[in-house]
N, C-alpha and C positions, 0 to 999 in steps of 0.2 A: 613594622615600624610604628605606624599610628593606628592600624586596624581599619582604615577607611576602605570601603569597597566600591568598585566601579563596574559598570555594565560592559565596558569595552576595554580591551588591553591598552589601546592607545591613550585612554584617559589615565590609566594607572601609570603608564610610562611617563607621561607628562607630569603627573603628581609627584612621582618619585624624585624628579629633578629638584623639587623644593626641599627634600630631605637630604639628598646627596650634595647639592650645590657644587657642580663640577668646575665652575669658573672662579678662579682665585685671583685677587689683586696681588701683583708682584711687589707692590710697595708696602702695603699694610697687612696683607694676608686675609682680608675679609673675603668671604665666599658668596657666590651668587648662583641662582638657579638658571638664569638666562644670560646669554652673552651681552645683550643690549643693556642689562642692568650693570654689568661690569664696565662697559663702555661709558655709561653715564657716570658711574662712581669715579672713574679715573680722572674726570674733570676736576675733582676735589684736589688731586695731587698735581695736575698739570696747570691748573688755573685757566684752562680753555673755556671761553665763553662765546660759543658760535651763534647765539641767537640775539639779534639786535632789534631794538624797538624801532618801529617804522617812523615814529614821530620825533623822538628826542635822541635816538641812537644809543641809548643806554644798552649795555650788553649783559647777557645772562647765560649761565651754564646750562639751564634747562628750559625747554620750550614752554612748559607750564608756568614757570616764573615770569617769562616774558609776556605770556598771554594775560596773566593776572595783573601785571603792571599796566599793560595797555588798557585793560578794562577799568581798573581802579583810577589810574592817573589821567588817562586821556579819554576815557569812556568810549573806547573802540574795541572791536573784536580782534 
């Protein structure tokens, strides 16, 4: 595929997932290498926002977005 070489078979197997992308979104067909990437992507379609700001209770689809918000807006971790 890409010609990259690995010292151990397990690293090659993991790398191949990024070429094969076995997890597909049933809504739009976008494909992902890891199941957690698909789970995170599905929130675009469902509107799920499971991460809430501890201070103002604003909600976010991704934990990183919540953490950036808290740091920028409330100056907290």
